[in-house]
N, C-alpha and C positions, 0 to 999 in steps of 0.2 A: 546618541542621535535622538533628536526630539521629533515626535510625530505631530500631526495637525492639532491635537487637543492639548499639547503642551506637556504631556507626561513622558517619562523616559521609557523608550522601547528597546528591549534587548532580546536576544534569541534565548529560547529555552530548549529543552529536549523532550521529545515524545518517543515512544517505542513502537515497533512494528514486528509482529510475528506472522509469517505466512504458513497456513495449514493446508497441505496438499493431500488430496485423497481421490478415490475413484468409487464407483458403485454407489453413487448418490451420497457420498461422504462416509460410507461404511468402512472402507479399506484405506488405511494410510499408505502413501507412496513415498518410499525412501529414495534418496539420490535424485530427486527432481531438481532441475536447475531453476533458480529464482534470481531475477535481477530487479533491482529497485532503482528507479530513475526519478530525478526531480521533475515534478509536473508543472512547476511555476517558474518564472524567470529567475527568482532568487535562489532556486535549488536546482536549476537545469543541468549544471555541470556535475552534480553528485551522482555517482553510480556505485551500487553495492551488488556484488555477485555472491550468492549463497547456494547451498544445497540443503535438502531436507534430511532429517535423521530418520531412524526406523519408525518413529511415530508420525512421520509426515510433516514435522515442524522444522522451521528454520530457527536459528538462534534469534534471540531478542536483539534487534538492531536499533541503536539510538539514532534518531533523526532530528534535525533542527525543526523547531516549531515556534510560533509566536508565543509570548508569555500569556498566561491565563488572564492577566489584567486587561489585555486587549479586548476581551469579550465584555468587559464592564462598561465600555463607553459606546453609546449609540452612535452609529455612523463611523465608527473607528475601523481599523483594519480587521480582516477576518481572523478568528482565533485559532486557525489551524493552517498547516502547510499541506500542499497537495503532492502526491507521489504516484508514479505509474509503476505497475508491477507486471513483469512478464514471467510466465511459468511454462517450462518445457520438460517433457520426459519422453524419451524414445518410445514409440508405439502408441502415443496419446496425442490428441489434438491440443496444440498449444493454446493458452489463454492469455489475454492481456486485460488488466484492470487499469483504467485511467481515472485520474483525479481522486485517488484514495486519500481521505483526510487523516492527518495525524495531529493530535492535540497534545499540548504541553503536559508532561507528567502522567500521561495515560498510556497504558499498554493496549494497543489495538491489535486484533487478530483478524486477518483477511483470509477467509476460506477460499480455496481454489479446488473445484471438483473437476478432474480431468476425465474425458471420455475416450475410450480406446478408439484408435483409428480403424475404420472398416474399409473394405474394398469399394463400397458404394458411396462413401461420403468422406470428404475431408474439407473442412473450412475452419480457419482459426476463429476463435471466439474472442470478441472484444466487448468489455463491459465498461460503461462510463458511470462511475460511482456517484458523480454529481447529479445524475438523473434519478437517483434513488429517492423516492418520496419519504423514506424514513430518516433521511439525513437532516 
């Protein structure tokens, strides 16, 4: 398929690992449920369900991402795919990360720090990674 600048555009693969912990990142959480959903129209039907190991890490999951060459052309397509991540563990406030970028040939690690549920407070946490000024 040709894109607007006449170059050949194909899908590449990027990788994502989710690192789940508590106590401000100090204690890894095993057996946390993690789902990864496509955040853009071209990836919206893709869903991956994972759980964390004893180190609080998911396996490295391959995800479609635009080729690196797409970042070389001004005004071309974005050089990353967007994904939404939901993290849940019983006894903890669930978190959702929206628009997490994944780049071709790069292993991205998304930290997810869960807060224990208290009797006085419970509200899911939602973070939009595209609002991150460091992106």
